[in-house]
GULOZA-75241 format. One record per atom (N, C-alpha, C, O): residue in three letters; atom name; x, y, z. Coordinates in Angstrom, 1 decimal, always signed. Example, Ala and Ser with C-alpha at 12.3 -4.5 7.8 and 13.67 -1.06 7.14 Angstrom:
ATOM   res   atom       px       py       pz
ATOM   ALA      N    +13.2     -5.7     +7.8
ATOM   ALA     CA    +12.3     -4.5     +7.8
ATOM   ALA      C    +13.2     -3.3     +7.8
ATOM   ALA      O    +14.2     -3.3     +8.5
ATOM   SER      N    +12.8     -2.2     +7.1
ATOM   SER     CA    +13.7     -1.1     +7.1
ATOM   SER      C    +12.9     +0.0     +7.9
ATOM   SER      O    +13.4     +1.1     +8.0
// end
This chain:
ATOM   res   atom       px       py       pz
ATOM   MET      N    +31.1   +102.6    +97.0
ATOM   MET     CA    +32.0   +103.2    +96.0
ATOM   MET      C    +33.3   +103.5    +96.6
ATOM   MET      O    +33.5   +104.0    +97.7
ATOM   ALA      N    +34.4   +103.0    +95.9
ATOM   ALA     CA    +35.7   +103.1    +96.4
ATOM   ALA      C    +36.3   +104.5    +96.1
ATOM   ALA      O    +36.1   +105.1    +95.0
ATOM   THR      N    +37.0   +105.1    +97.1
ATOM   THR     CA    +37.6   +106.4    +96.9
ATOM   THR      C    +39.1   +106.2    +96.6
ATOM   THR      O    +39.8   +105.6    +97.3
ATOM   GLU      N    +39.5   +106.8    +95.5
ATOM   GLU     CA    +40.9   +106.7    +95.1
ATOM   GLU      C    +41.7   +107.8    +95.8
ATOM   GLU      O    +41.2   +108.9    +96.0
ATOM   ALA      N    +42.9   +107.4    +96.2
ATOM   ALA     CA    +43.8   +108.3    +97.0
ATOM   ALA      C    +44.3   +109.3    +96.0
ATOM   ALA      O    +44.7   +109.0    +94.8
ATOM   LYS      N    +44.5   +110.6    +96.4
ATOM   LYS     CA    +45.1   +111.6    +95.5
ATOM   LYS      C    +46.6   +111.6    +95.8
ATOM   LYS      O    +47.0   +111.6    +97.0
ATOM   PHE      N    +47.4   +111.6    +94.7
ATOM   PHE     CA    +48.8   +111.6    +94.9
ATOM   PHE      C    +49.4   +112.9    +94.5
ATOM   PHE      O    +48.9   +113.6    +93.6
ATOM   LEU      N    +50.5   +113.3    +95.1
ATOM   LEU     CA    +51.2   +114.5    +94.8
ATOM   LEU      C    +52.6   +114.2    +94.3
ATOM   LEU      O    +53.2   +113.2    +94.6
ATOM   THR      N    +53.1   +115.0    +93.4
ATOM   THR     CA    +54.5   +114.9    +92.9
ATOM   THR      C    +55.5   +115.4    +94.0
ATOM   THR      O    +55.1   +115.9    +95.0
ATOM   VAL      N    +56.7   +115.2    +93.7
ATOM   VAL     CA    +57.8   +115.7    +94.6
ATOM   VAL      C    +57.6   +117.2    +94.7
ATOM   VAL      O    +57.7   +117.8    +95.8
ATOM   LYS      N    +57.5   +117.9    +93.6
ATOM   LYS     CA    +57.4   +119.4    +93.6
ATOM   LYS      C    +56.1   +119.9    +94.4
ATOM   LYS      O    +56.2   +120.8    +95.3
ATOM   GLU      N    +55.0   +119.2    +94.2
ATOM   GLU     CA    +53.8   +119.6    +94.9
ATOM   GLU      C    +53.9   +119.3    +96.4
ATOM   GLU      O    +53.5   +120.1    +97.3
ATOM   THR      N    +54.5   +118.2    +96.7
ATOM   THR     CA    +54.8   +117.9    +98.1
ATOM   THR      C    +55.7   +118.9    +98.8
ATOM   THR      O    +55.4   +119.3    +99.9
ATOM   ALA      N    +56.8   +119.2    +98.1
ATOM   ALA     CA    +57.7   +120.2    +98.7
ATOM   ALA      C    +57.0   +121.6    +98.9
ATOM   ALA      O    +57.3   +122.2   +100.0
ATOM   GLU      N    +56.2   +122.0    +98.0
ATOM   GLU     CA    +55.5   +123.3    +98.2
ATOM   GLU      C    +54.5   +123.2    +99.3
ATOM   GLU      O    +54.4   +124.1   +100.1
ATOM   THR      N    +53.8   +122.1    +99.5
ATOM   THR     CA    +52.9   +121.9   +100.6
ATOM   THR      C    +53.5   +121.9   +101.9
ATOM   THR      O    +53.0   +122.5   +102.9
ATOM   LEU      N    +54.7   +121.3   +102.0
ATOM   LEU     CA    +55.4   +121.2   +103.3
ATOM   LEU      C    +56.4   +122.4   +103.5
ATOM   LEU      O    +56.8   +122.6   +104.7
ATOM   GLY      N    +56.6   +123.2   +102.5
ATOM   GLY     CA    +57.5   +124.3   +102.7
ATOM   GLY      C    +59.0   +123.9   +102.8
ATOM   GLY      O    +59.8   +124.6   +103.5
ATOM   VAL      N    +59.4   +122.9   +102.1
ATOM   VAL     CA    +60.8   +122.4   +102.1
ATOM   VAL      C    +61.2   +122.2   +100.6
ATOM   VAL      O    +60.4   +122.4    +99.7
ATOM   SER      N    +62.5   +121.9   +100.4
ATOM   SER     CA    +63.0   +121.7    +99.1
ATOM   SER      C    +62.6   +120.3    +98.6
ATOM   SER      O    +62.4   +119.4    +99.3
ATOM   PRO      N    +62.6   +120.2    +97.2
ATOM   PRO     CA    +62.3   +118.9    +96.6
ATOM   PRO      C    +63.3   +117.8    +97.1
ATOM   PRO      O    +63.0   +116.7    +97.3
ATOM   ASN      N    +64.6   +118.2    +97.3
ATOM   ASN     CA    +65.6   +117.2    +97.7
ATOM   ASN      C    +65.3   +116.7    +99.1
ATOM   ASN      O    +65.5   +115.6    +99.5
ATOM   THR      N    +64.7   +117.6   +100.0
ATOM   THR     CA    +64.3   +117.2   +101.3
ATOM   THR      C    +63.2   +116.1   +101.2
ATOM   THR      O    +63.2   +115.2   +102.0
ATOM   VAL      N    +62.2   +116.4   +100.4
ATOM   VAL     CA    +61.1   +115.4   +100.2
ATOM   VAL      C    +61.7   +114.1    +99.7
ATOM   VAL      O    +61.2   +113.0   +100.2
ATOM   ARG      N    +62.6   +114.1    +98.8
ATOM   ARG     CA    +63.2   +112.8    +98.3
ATOM   ARG      C    +63.9   +112.1    +99.4
ATOM   ARG      O    +63.8   +110.9    +99.5
ATOM   ALA      N    +64.7   +112.9   +100.2
ATOM   ALA     CA    +65.4   +112.2   +101.4
ATOM   ALA      C    +64.4   +111.7   +102.4
ATOM   ALA      O    +64.6   +110.6   +102.9
ATOM   TRP      N    +63.3   +112.4   +102.7
ATOM   TRP     CA    +62.3   +111.9   +103.6
ATOM   TRP      C    +61.6   +110.6   +103.1
ATOM   TRP      O    +61.3   +109.7   +103.8
ATOM   GLY      N    +61.4   +110.6   +101.7
ATOM   GLY     CA    +60.8   +109.4   +101.1
ATOM   GLY      C    +61.8   +108.2   +101.2
ATOM   GLY      O    +61.4   +107.1   +101.5
ATOM   SER      N    +63.1   +108.5   +100.9
ATOM   SER     CA    +64.0   +107.4   +101.0
ATOM   SER      C    +64.2   +106.8   +102.4
ATOM   SER      O    +64.5   +105.6   +102.5
ATOM   SER      N    +64.2   +107.7   +103.4
ATOM   SER     CA    +64.4   +107.3   +104.7
ATOM   SER      C    +63.2   +106.7   +105.4
ATOM   SER      O    +63.3   +106.1   +106.5
ATOM   GLY      N    +62.0   +106.8   +104.7
ATOM   GLY     CA    +60.8   +106.3   +105.3
ATOM   GLY      C    +60.0   +107.2   +106.2
ATOM   GLY      O    +59.0   +106.9   +106.7
ATOM   LYS      N    +60.5   +108.5   +106.3
ATOM   LYS     CA    +59.8   +109.5   +107.1
ATOM   LYS      C    +58.5   +109.8   +106.5
ATOM   LYS      O    +57.5   +110.1   +107.1
ATOM   LEU      N    +58.5   +109.8   +105.2
ATOM   LEU     CA    +57.3   +110.0   +104.4
ATOM   LEU      C    +57.1   +108.9   +103.4
ATOM   LEU      O    +58.0   +108.7   +102.5
ATOM   PRO      N    +56.0   +108.1   +103.5
ATOM   PRO     CA    +55.9   +106.9   +102.6
ATOM   PRO      C    +55.8   +107.4   +101.1
ATOM   PRO      O    +55.1   +108.3   +100.8
ATOM   GLU      N    +56.6   +106.8   +100.3
ATOM   GLU     CA    +56.6   +107.1    +98.9
ATOM   GLU      C    +56.1   +105.9    +98.0
ATOM   GLU      O    +56.3   +104.8    +98.4
ATOM   TYR      N    +55.5   +106.3    +96.9
ATOM   TYR     CA    +55.0   +105.3    +96.0
ATOM   TYR      C    +55.6   +105.6    +94.6
ATOM   TYR      O    +56.1   +106.7    +94.4
ATOM   ARG      N    +55.6   +104.7    +93.7
ATOM   ARG     CA    +56.2   +104.9    +92.4
ATOM   ARG      C    +55.1   +104.8    +91.3
ATOM   ARG      O    +54.3   +103.9    +91.4
ATOM   HIS      N    +55.1   +105.7    +90.4
ATOM   HIS     CA    +54.2   +105.6    +89.2
ATOM   HIS      C    +54.6   +104.3    +88.4
ATOM   HIS      O    +55.7   +104.1    +88.2
ATOM   PRO      N    +53.6   +103.5    +88.1
ATOM   PRO     CA    +53.9   +102.2    +87.4
ATOM   PRO      C    +54.5   +102.4    +86.0
ATOM   PRO      O    +55.2   +101.4    +85.6
ATOM   LEU      N    +54.3   +103.5    +85.3
ATOM   LEU     CA    +54.9   +103.6    +84.0
ATOM   LEU      C    +56.2   +104.3    +83.9
ATOM   LEU      O    +57.1   +103.9    +83.2
ATOM   ASN      N    +56.4   +105.4    +84.7
ATOM   ASN     CA    +57.6   +106.2    +84.6
ATOM   ASN      C    +58.5   +106.1    +85.9
ATOM   ASN      O    +59.5   +106.7    +85.9
ATOM   ASN      N    +58.0   +105.4    +86.9
ATOM   ASN     CA    +58.8   +105.3    +88.1
ATOM   ASN      C    +59.0   +106.5    +88.9
ATOM   ASN      O    +59.9   +106.6    +89.8
ATOM   TYR      N    +58.2   +107.6    +88.6
ATOM   TYR     CA    +58.3   +108.8    +89.4
ATOM   TYR      C    +57.9   +108.6    +90.8
ATOM   TYR      O    +57.0   +107.8    +91.1
ATOM   ARG      N    +58.5   +109.4    +91.8
ATOM   ARG     CA    +58.0   +109.3    +93.2
ATOM   ARG      C    +56.7   +110.0    +93.3
ATOM   ARG      O    +56.5   +111.1    +92.7
ATOM   LEU      N    +55.8   +109.4    +94.0
ATOM   LEU     CA    +54.5   +110.0    +94.3
ATOM   LEU      C    +54.2   +109.9    +95.8
ATOM   LEU      O    +54.7   +108.9    +96.5
ATOM   PHE      N    +53.5   +110.8    +96.4
ATOM   PHE     CA    +53.2   +110.8    +97.8
ATOM   PHE      C    +51.7   +111.0    +98.0
ATOM   PHE      O    +51.1   +111.8    +97.3
ATOM   LYS      N    +51.1   +110.2    +98.9
ATOM   LYS     CA    +49.7   +110.3    +99.1
ATOM   LYS      C    +49.4   +111.6    +99.8
ATOM   LYS      O    +50.1   +112.0   +100.8
ATOM   GLN      N    +48.4   +112.3    +99.4
ATOM   GLN     CA    +48.0   +113.6   +100.0
ATOM   GLN      C    +47.7   +113.5   +101.5
ATOM   GLN      O    +48.1   +114.4   +102.2
ATOM   ALA      N    +47.1   +112.4   +101.9
ATOM   ALA     CA    +46.8   +112.2   +103.3
ATOM   ALA      C    +48.1   +112.1   +104.1
ATOM   ALA      O    +48.1   +112.6   +105.2
ATOM   ASP      N    +49.1   +111.4   +103.6
ATOM   ASP     CA    +50.4   +111.3   +104.3
ATOM   ASP      C    +51.1   +112.6   +104.4
ATOM   ASP      O    +51.6   +112.9   +105.4
ATOM   VAL      N    +51.0   +113.4   +103.3
ATOM   VAL     CA    +51.6   +114.7   +103.3
ATOM   VAL      C    +51.0   +115.6   +104.3
ATOM   VAL      O    +51.6   +116.3   +105.1
ATOM   GLU      N    +49.6   +115.6   +104.4
ATOM   GLU     CA    +48.9   +116.5   +105.3
ATOM   GLU      C    +49.2   +116.1   +106.8
ATOM   GLU      O    +49.3   +116.9   +107.6
ATOM   ARG      N    +49.3   +114.8   +107.0
ATOM   ARG     CA    +49.6   +114.3   +108.3
ATOM   ARG      C    +51.0   +114.8   +108.8
ATOM   ARG      O    +51.2   +115.2   +109.9
ATOM   LEU      N    +52.0   +114.7   +107.9
ATOM   LEU     CA    +53.3   +115.2   +108.2
ATOM   LEU      C    +53.3   +116.7   +108.4
ATOM   LEU      O    +54.0   +117.2   +109.2
ATOM   ARG      N    +52.5   +117.4   +107.5
ATOM   ARG     CA    +52.4   +118.9   +107.6
ATOM   ARG      C    +51.9   +119.3   +109.0
ATOM   ARG      O    +52.4   +120.2   +109.6
ATOM   SER      N    +50.9   +118.6   +109.5
ATOM   SER     CA    +50.3   +119.0   +110.8
ATOM   SER      C    +51.3   +118.6   +111.9
ATOM   SER      O    +51.4   +119.3   +112.9
ATOM   LYS      N    +52.1   +117.6   +111.7
ATOM   LYS     CA    +53.1   +117.2   +112.7
ATOM   LYS      C    +54.2   +118.3   +112.7
ATOM   LYS      O    +54.8   +118.6   +113.8
ATOM   ILE      N    +54.6   +118.8   +111.5
ATOM   ILE     CA    +55.7   +119.8   +111.5
ATOM   ILE      C    +55.2   +121.1   +112.1
ATOM   ILE      O    +56.0   +121.8   +112.7
ATOM   ALA      N    +53.9   +121.4   +112.0
ATOM   ALA     CA    +53.3   +122.6   +112.5
ATOM   ALA      C    +53.2   +122.6   +114.0
ATOM   ALA      O    +53.1   +123.7   +114.6
ATOM   GLU      N    +53.3   +121.5   +114.7
ATOM   GLU     CA    +53.1   +121.4   +116.1
ATOM   GLU      C    +54.4   +122.1   +116.8
ATOM   GLU      O    +55.5   +121.9   +116.3
ATOM   PRO      N    +54.1   +122.9   +117.8
ATOM   PRO     CA    +55.2   +123.6   +118.5
ATOM   PRO      C    +56.1   +122.5   +119.2
ATOM   PRO      O    +55.6   +121.5   +119.7
ATOM   VAL      N    +57.3   +122.8   +119.3
ATOM   VAL     CA    +58.3   +121.9   +120.0
ATOM   VAL      C    +58.5   +122.5   +121.4
ATOM   VAL      O    +58.8   +123.6   +121.6
ATOM   LEU      N    +58.2   +121.6   +122.3
ATOM   LEU     CA    +58.4   +122.0   +123.7
ATOM   LEU      C    +59.9   +121.8   +124.1
ATOM   LEU      O    +60.4   +120.8   +124.0
ATOM   GLN      N    +60.5   +122.9   +124.5
ATOM   GLN     CA    +61.9   +122.9   +124.9
ATOM   GLN      C    +62.0   +123.1   +126.4
ATOM   GLN      O    +61.3   +123.9   +127.0
ATOM   SER      N    +62.8   +122.3   +127.0
ATOM   SER     CA    +63.1   +122.5   +128.4
ATOM   SER      C    +64.1   +123.5   +128.6
ATOM   SER      O    +64.9   +123.8   +127.7
ATOM   LYS      N    +64.1   +124.1   +129.8
ATOM   LYS     CA    +65.1   +125.1   +130.0
ATOM   LYS      C    +66.5   +124.5   +130.1
ATOM   LYS      O    +66.7   +123.4   +130.5
ATOM   PRO      N    +67.5   +125.2   +129.5
ATOM   PRO     CA    +68.8   +124.6   +129.6
ATOM   PRO      C    +69.3   +124.5   +131.0
ATOM   PRO      O    +69.1   +125.4   +131.9
ATOM   LYS      N    +70.0   +123.4   +131.2
ATOM   LYS     CA    +70.6   +123.2   +132.6
ATOM   LYS      C    +71.8   +124.0   +132.8
ATOM   LYS      O    +72.7   +124.0   +132.0
ATOM   VAL      N    +71.8   +124.7   +133.9
ATOM   VAL     CA    +72.9   +125.6   +134.2
ATOM   VAL      C    +73.7   +124.9   +135.3
ATOM   VAL      O    +73.2   +124.6   +136.4
ATOM   LYS      N    +75.0   +124.7   +135.1
ATOM   LYS     CA    +75.8   +124.1   +136.1
ATOM   LYS      C    +76.1   +125.2   +137.2
ATOM   LYS      O    +76.5   +126.3   +136.9
ATOM   SER      N    +75.9   +124.8   +138.4
ATOM   SER     CA    +76.2   +125.7   +139.5
ATOM   SER      C    +77.6   +125.6   +139.8
ATOM   SER      O    +78.3   +124.6   +139.8
ATOM   LYS      N    +78.2   +126.8   +140.1
ATOM   LYS     CA    +79.6   +126.8   +140.4
ATOM   LYS      C    +79.7   +126.5   +141.9
ATOM   LYS      O    +79.1   +127.2   +142.8
ATOM   LYS      N    +80.5   +125.6   +142.2
ATOM   LYS     CA    +80.8   +125.2   +143.6
ATOM   LYS      C    +81.9   +126.1   +144.1
ATOM   LYS      O    +82.9   +126.2   +143.5
ATOM   ARG      N    +81.6   +126.8   +145.2
ATOM   ARG     CA    +82.6   +127.6   +145.8
ATOM   ARG      C    +83.3   +126.9   +146.9
ATOM   ARG      O    +82.7   +126.4   +147.9
ATOM   GLY      N    +84.6   +126.8   +146.8
ATOM   GLY     CA    +85.4   +126.1   +147.8
ATOM   GLY      C    +85.8   +127.1   +148.9
ATOM   GLY      O    +86.2   +128.2   +148.7
ATOM   GLY      N    +85.5   +126.7   +150.1
ATOM   GLY     CA    +85.8   +127.6   +151.3
ATOM   GLY      C    +87.0   +127.1   +152.0
ATOM   GLY      O    +87.3   +125.9   +152.0
ATOM   LYS      N    +87.7   +128.1   +152.6
ATOM   LYS     CA    +88.9   +127.7   +153.4
ATOM   LYS      C    +88.5   +127.8   +154.9
ATOM   LYS      O    +89.4   +127.6   +155.7
// end
């Protein structure tokens, strides 16, 4: 039995990711989030699995290195 993928609208995707709908549209256009089009009305749709994958990636903590501090060279006489 084939399982059909569940699709989300721009608004549903934005709410799931905690971003604005315009951000979702930009991510779809840039390829960061694969987008699909409804065959009748051409609305943007996003696979729920893709959205969840991006959501888990967004939730990962970002490891930041300590900022490099330039040491002051003291000139001696």
